N, C-alpha and C positions, 0 to 999 in steps of 0.2 A: 546828401553827399555832394550835391551841386555847389553848395556854398564852399565846401572844402576844395573842390576843383577850382572854383573861382579864386579863392585865396591863393591856391598854388600858382595859378597863372599870374596873379598880382605879384607874388614873390619873384617869379621868374622874370617878369617884365621889369620889376625894380632892379634885380641883379643886372639885367641887360643894360638898363639905363646907367647903373654905376659903372659898368664896363665901358660904355660909350663916353661917359664923362671922364673916366680915367684916360682913355685914348686921346680925348681932346686936350686934357691937361698935359699929356706927354708931348703932343704936337706944340702946344703953346709954350711949354718950357724947353722945347728943342732938345728933348732927351732921345737920343738915337738908340734904337734896339741894337743889341740886347741889354743895354744899360737899364738899371732900375733905380738909379739915383742921379742927383745932380740938380734937381729943381724941387724945392720944398713943397709947392702945391701939387706937383705930380706925385711926389712920395706920399702925401696925405691921401690923395685920391686912390693911389694903389693900395694903401693900407686899408682904406674903407672897402674897396673891392675884395681884397683878400680876406679880411675879417668876415665880410658878409658871406662869402662862399664857405668859409670854415663853419659858420653858424648854420647855414642852410643844410649842411650834412646832418645836423641834429634835428633841425626844425621840420623838414619835409617828411622824413620817415615817422617821426614822433607824431606829427599832425595826422597822418593817414592811419597809423595804428590807433591813435585816440579816436578817430572818426569811426573806425571799424569795430572797435571793442568797447568804446565808452559812449560818446555822443558826438555826432557830426557837428552840431551847432556849437558845442564847447570847443571842438577842434578848430573850427573856422574862426571863432571869436579869438581864441588864443593865437592863432596864426595871424590874424589881423592886428592884434596887439604887437606881435613881433614885427610886422610890417611897419607899423607906426614908430616903434622903437628904432628901427633901422633908419627911418627918415630923420628922426631926431639925432641919432648917432652921426649920420653923415653931415648934417647941417652943422652940428657942434664941432665935429672933427675938422671940417674944412675951415672953420673960423679960428678955432683954438683947440688943438688936440687935448689939452689938459681938461677941457670941459665936456669931453665925450661921455663921461660917466653915466648921467641919467639915461641916455639912449641905450647904452650898453646894459644897464641894470634892467630896463624895461624888457629888452630882448631876452636877457638871461632868465628873468622871472617867467616870461612867456614859455620859454623852452622847458624850464623846470615844471611848470604847470602841464605842458603837453606830455612830458615824460611820465609824470606821476599819474595823470589820468589814463594814459595809455597802459601803464603797468597795472593800475587798479582794474581796468577793463579786462585785460588779458587774464589776470589772476582770478577774477570773478567767473570768467568763462571756463576756466579749468575745472 
């Protein structure tokens, strides 16, 4: 379970980093709160941040359920795959939003893997 906790912390740190990068893009683009548009690079950073939090709502509970009812190392490995997918997603999105697909697919497949193994583990325990 320690690896699952470590990956959880990595995901939280990654999200915090995305938040800070978004804030920096807001300042650089001179986008005054409460506005959420006006500078393309800020808008890209904001979409990365928001999409990441939307995905974490799936990833974190699925990873912990997978760890508890299936296998902690599988949960941690899939969580790490999600983490790497998010890195690829952000890098691509900031360069060219049209090329974000591979990172998104990696994260999506990691989440599907987490949900299916979590479900399998719960059903077997019943």
